[in-house]
SEMARGU-508412 format. One record per residue (C-alpha): x, y, z. Coordinates in steps of 0.5 Angstrom, whole numbers, plus 500, padded with zeros to 3 digits. Example, Ala and Ser with C-alpha at 12.3 -4.5 7.8 and 13.67 -1.06 7.14 Angstrom:
% SEMARGU-508412
525491516
527498514
% end
This chain:
% SEMARGU-508412
811529490
811533484
804535481
802533474
798538470
793535465
789539460
782536459
781538451
774541448
771541455
768548456
764550462
763556467
765554473
763558479
759562476
753567480
747569476
743574479
736573477
731579478
723578477
719584473
717589473
724591472
728599472
728604467
735608465
734613460
740617456
740625457
743626451
738622446
733619450
736612449
731607453
734602457
731596460
732589463
729583463
730576465
730570459
725565459
719569461
712568460
708572455
705579456
711581461
711588463
718591461
717599462
712605459
716609454
711614454
712616462
720615461
720620455
716625460
710624455
702625457
698620454
690619454
688624449
690620443
693626439
700622441
701615439
706610439
708605434
714600435
718600429
723595430
724589435
717586434
719579434
720579442
717586444
710589443
707596445
701599446
699605441
696609446
699608453
706607450
706600455
712596453
711588454
714581451
710578445
708570446
715568443
720566448
726569449
732564450
738568451
743562449
739562443
739569441
744570435
747576438
749573444
752567442
759566446
758572450
758571458
758579460
750580462
751587460
753585452
747580451
741585449
735586444
735593441
728596438
725602436
719606438
716612434
712618437
707620432
703627433
696628430
695626423
703625423
704631422
711629425
714624428
720622433
724616432
727613439
732607440
731602446
735596449
733591453
738587456
737580457
739577464
741570464
738565468
741558470
737554465
743550462
747544465
754544463
756538460
762534457
765533450
764525451
761521456
768517457
775521457
781518456
788520459
795517459
800518465
807515465
809510470
814511475
811518477
814520485
808521489
807527493
805524499
806516500
801516506
795518502
790512499
788516493
792516487
790521484
787528486
783534481
785541482
782547478
786553476
785560473
789561467
791567464
786568459
780568465
778560464
777555469
783549468
781542471
788539473
789532474
794531480
798524481
799523489
801515488
806511485
804509478
807502476
805500469
806492470
802493477
796497474
795499467
789504467
784507472
777509472
775515475
768519476
769526474
764531476
762538473
757543477
756550475
754556480
747557478
741557483
739552484
746549481
746544475
751538474
754533470
759527470
763523466
768517466
775519466
779513464
787514466
792510461
799508465
805508460
812508460
817513461
819519456
823523460
822531456
816534454
816539448
817546449
814552445
818558444
812563446
806561451
801566446
802567439
798573436
797575428
793579424
790576418
786580413
779577411
778573405
786571404
786566399
787559401
795557402
796564405
802562411
799566417
805563422
810559425
809555432
816552434
817548439
823543441
824537445
831535449
830528447
833524441
830520437
822518436
822522443
825528441
820528434
814533435
808534431
803539431
796539432
790543434
788543441
782546444
779549438
772550435
770546429
770553425
778554427
779546424
775548418
778555416
785553418
790548417
796546421
802543418
803537423
811537421
813544421
808548425
806553419
799555420
796557414
789559410
785553409
778557407
777564406
775568413
770572413
771578419
763579418
762572421
768571425
773577427
777573432
780566432
783563439
785557440
791552443
796548439
799542442
806540440
806533442
812528441
812521439
814518445
811512449
807515452
807522448
808528451
805535449
805542451
800547449
801554446
795559445
794562439
790569437
788571430
785578429
781578422
783585419
777588415
776589408
771593404
767586402
761588404
756593400
752597404
745594406
738599406
732597410
726600409
721599414
714603416
714609420
708611424
700610421
703609414
702602411
708599408
707592406
712588401
716594399
710598397
707604401
701607401
701615402
694619401
695625396
693631401
699629406
702635408
709637405
715634410
711628412
715622414
713616410
718611412
724609416
730607412
736604415
743604412
748599415
755596413
758589416
765593415
768597420
772604420
772607414
770601410
763602414
762609414
755610409
752616406
745615402
741619398
735619394
736619386
732621381
726627381
721625386
718629391
722625397
728626400
732623406
733627413
736624419
732620424
737622430
743626430
746623437
753623437
754616439
750613433
755608430
758611423
756604420
748604422
744610421
737612420
733617416
726619415
724619408
719625408
715628403
719635399
713637395
705636395
702629392
697629386
694622385
692625378
699627376
703621379
699615382
706611383
713613385
719609384
723612390
731609389
735610395
743609394
748607399
755609398
761607403
768610404
772604403
777604397
774602393
768604395
762600395
755601393
748598393
741601392
734599395
727602392
720603395
714604391
710610394
703609391
699615392
692614395
686618392
681623395
675626391
678632389
676632382
669632378
667628372
670631365
668631358
673631353
669636350
664642352
660641346
659634343
656634335
653628333
651626326
645621325
641619319
634621318
629615317
632612323
628606327
626608334
631606340
637607335
643609339
645616337
652617341
656615347
658620351
664619356
666622362
672621366
674622372
681623375
680619382
679613383
674607386
668610388
670617387
671615379
664611379
659616374
652616373
649620367
642623366
639628361
637635362
634641358
639645354
640652357
638655350
632651350
627649354
624644351
625637355
629632351
626626355
621625349
626624344
632622347
634617353
641615356
643609359
646611366
652607366
654607360
652614357
649611350
644616348
639613344
633616340
626614341
622617335
623617328
628623325
626627319
632632316
627635312
622637319
629639323
636638322
639639329
637637337
641640343
640637350
645637356
648630359
650631366
655626370
655625377
660621381
659617388
664620392
662624399
661629397
658628390
662632385
659633377
660635371
656636364
657637356
652639351
650634345
648637339
645632334
645633327
641630322
644627316
642626309
643619305
649618300
647623295
653628295
660625292
666627295
670634293
677636294
678644296
682644289
682641283
690642282
694641289
701644288
707643293
714645294
719640297
726641298
731636296
734631300
728630304
729624308
724618306
717617309
717625310
711628309
710632303
704636302
696635305
690635300
683636303
677633301
670633304
663630303
657633305
654627306
654624314
656618317
659612312
657616307
663621308
668616310
673617305
678612302
684616299
689613294
695615289
693614282
699614277
701620273
704621266
710616265
708613272
712618275
709616282
709609282
712606288
714614290
708617294
703614298
697617302
695617309
688616309
685620315
689626314
690626307
698627308
702625302
708621304
715620299
718613299
724616296
729622297
729627292
735630288
733636284
739635279
736628277
728630277
725637278
718636279
713630279
705629277
700625279
693624282
690623288
683619288
678619294
672614295
666615300
663609303
656610301
652605297
654606291
660609293
662616290
669618288
673624286
680626283
685632284
691633281
698633285
704637282
710637286
716641285
723639288
727646291
734646291
738645297
745647297
748640297
753640291
760644293
763648287
767644282
773648279
774646272
780650270
785650272
788644275
792644281
798641277
798646271
801653271
801659268
808663266
808671267
813675264
817680269
815686265
807684265
804691266
799692272
792689271
795684267
790678267
794672269
789667269
781665270
779660275
772657272
768653277
761651276
755649281
750643280
745647284
741653282
739660284
743662290
746655291
750656285
752664285
759663286
764668289
772667289
777669293
785668294
786665302
793664301
800664297
800671296
804674301
807680296
799682295
801681287
795678285
788679286
782676284
775678281
770675287
764674281
768672275
774669278
779673273
786673276
790680275
797682277
796689282
802689284
809691281
814685280
821685282
827681282
825678288
818676285
822671280
820664281
814660282
807663286
802658289
795661289
790658294
783660291
777659295
770658291
764659295
757659293
752663297
747657299
746656307
750653309
755655304
759650300
767651298
772648294
779650294
784650288
791651287
793656281
801656280
804662277
812662274
814669273
820669268
821672261
821665258
820658260
827655258
826649263
819646263
822640267
825644273
818648273
814642273
818638278
817645283
809645282
809637284
813639290
808644291
802639291
805636297
807643301
802645307
797651304
799654310
806655307
807660302
810659296
812666292
818667289
825667290
826665297
833666297
833674294
834676302
840672303
842675297
842682299
845681306
851678302
851684297
851689303
857686306
861686299
859693299
861694305
868691304
869694297
868701300
873699305
878697301
877703296
878708302
885704304
887705297
886712296
889714303
895710300
894714293
894721297
901719301
904717295
902723292
904728297
911725297
912725290
910733290
915734295
920731292
919734285
919741289
926739292
930736286
926739280
925735274
931733269
929731262
931725259
933722266
930716268
927717275
926711279
923714285
917715281
912710284
906712279
906714272
901715268
900710262
901711255
895711250
894711243
894718240
888715236
884714242
881721244
879721252
872721253
868727256
865728263
858730264
860737263
863736256
870737259
876733257
878729264
885726266
885718265
885716272
889711275
887704274
883706268
883699266
878697272
872694268
864695271
860690268
852690268
850683269
843684267
839684260
835690258
829692262
832687268
832681264
836675267
840671264
837663263
842659259
848656262
855659258
851664255
857669252
857676252
858681246
858688244
850687243
846691248
841685249
846681252
850685257
854692257
861693259
865699259
872702261
871708266
876713264
874719268
870721274
871717281
877713281
873707284
869702280
862703278
859698284
852701283
850697277
853691279
849691286
843691281
844683280
841678284
846674281
853672285
858677285
864676280
871677283
876683281
884683282
889687280
895685277
902689275
902691268
907693263
906700260
905700253
910706253
915707258
917703264
913705269
911701276
904699276
901699283
899692285
893691290
890685292
882686294
878681297
876675293
868676294
864681291
869684287
872685280
877682276
881686272
885682268
884678262
880678255
875674256
868674259
865667262
858666265
858661271
853656271
846657274
844657281
837655282
833655289
827651290
822655287
826659282
833660277
837665276
844666272
850667276
856670271
863671273
866676268
874677266
877683262
884683259
887690259
% end
């Protein structure tokens, strides 16, 4: 017969487990590197069971009392003898199954209690911390149990039996699973017929392997059902996946798939949890239809780092068949836990409720507390560093330097790093910050209040070495003269003080006959009636002693001066107080102090000060006076430009009966502050000044006028040009603001100049104002609209950009140079042609001779006929020169006298020298006088040569085409001037000339 293996769900039992029970005392194992103390202890033991001796295990000799032991952690279950180092159990019973760290742990070496013990040197001059571990051994004190007293199982009918001869229908076998668990299986040994018997009830017993063994039983009810041929089958027997902790609900994890060869309802599969704990069912959701496993609630890795459970695939047949698959979910750590800081006591220094009491005389580098920093995360997320923040005399030092120390759990000693002084600082709030290495990192902090304990190291101190007391005459015996108070920086008994009277070192008279003192309060009383006329001064010594051991003392000298009655009026040190204050002083600021005195004593000399209004109520609501110091305050901010002085009276009234009073006059003068910038009154930024180009050096262009509402140096103004003067043409007088022409004007300077003028006062710090001075360089102002538009554009041009003269002048010079070169080249070619022609002509003359009256067609050039009435001009030497070829070429000076320009459009030329000059060159070099032309900055006219008919005789006129630009036109009678050419900041006339020959 085939075996039928059936899973009993939710049955968790450890079968055949053997527990070794070892009675105390137990053995000790020490780690050589860091002295890790290890002990073993069986659970459920009584109190005071000896576990081991820490002193002997560490090799420390005890008995002298210099070295003591203290249990720093683990005191819930363990205790240690401070002198001998004997480690034993407390009254609290240790139950291995109830320890949180031992839940679901079956390895006997993995359940343990950690503890820490400190070894303390004399006066806690040094402290060593050692870690220990007590392994808790299991005893058989728990009985295996079934999840229910009655278990139900369904089995199909018509199962063939393994051995028909057997009388028993069922047999129980226990198999070991791949997970190392014990799996009970029910084997069918006989034939099953649901029509004959539809159920069986069996008794199921479970027993552990303890000594003595423990057992329990339950009823197993087997139900016989109809046949369902095929069982579902999972694709894999084990599904494993990783899941990040804190995954949001609904996050899919994995899909379990099973198949069933049956059809119909027998082949329909549903997925349900099998052997799964309550936490699995609470945290995860299993879709019955699709087999998708998803997150139901957020999972915290620090609570559950792995989920291991089974999932059943069950068909819908009758009876249903099932298959099982194991699911292992490893929870991946996320940095979701902040480091925790635990501050505990160390050694003999008490620490309760976050307060450590430390005596002020402890040595530097004394450990006062144990700080443990831990992080529940893993890996880098759990690597923690910590530090002490703030300016406190404490620092952290590692308590151990063992390499095996976990990164997410570290221990430090909190040491003193500087001497403590109770009298300077009594309490320190020590804040410790811990930061993990996650991304992003998390941090936390904890604080420890260190309360410094007092020692009697300070004597009582009086605030004054000599205490003078004024006391009126005609007193009653027993009146209190004064109260002397001494303070002690210590506390408790060390600060309790008693007072006594002694004779002054300068006087042998005992004060006891006249004065007495209360030993507790320090009240000094007079026992006799004092008469100022007989004696006006008494002197004695008061001694203060504390109650510390040993007692410390301090003393002061008391001088009692007998005062008279109120027979003197207050007296000011001056009748008139004069104060000088700066303007713009903040309201409620002191402006002066009056001194008043009264020769009386006590209440008769207590003065009350008040402000009395002066002329025209100048001080009403403006000034107040402090009664104790005589300091006068202003309630407003002064403005010297509005009011320069104030006058009022101060009245002093004493407290005598009847009261006496006196007044004094206060004169307050407001001093100037440099709180006003200079104001430029002329020129305005939009105005301009016309400067003729013929202006001489040192010509005054304009005067910048500025004022300042301040006085003195604050109103002492100086002027400077800070921009817009690239040619250094202008200069401003620093004192007067006069702008003068200091450079020679040239054609390139024609046009608008914008000078940036800065006016500074001499105050500290200085104030300044910037103004614009526009200067238009030209002979006249023919078109004011153009200049105004240039000034308007200047106001929107950055000050860093210079506006000075004609910006196109340099470009014109470049063009002029090109024209000169072109013309010179052309003239050179013409001269070469002339030389060649003349050479050929002369050779022809020498060969053929000259025939009078014959027309010579070979002449290429023939001198032109001239009117005999006209005489040729003489050259510079006074000799007549021949009229050269191309004598009709005209050289034109397109400029006015003194370098003036043509400002109007269509201005015509005449013989008047004021408009322009032109002349025919009849002698000298054969080329035009170009030098004069290039003096003009206007675009150059064009000169062309045309053939002309001679006035007498037929001769050929040479025709040579010259370049169209920068040449002269030698044909035509009229001279015309082209349109004006204007740049952005200047205008100039360009003329085009022509002359008819």
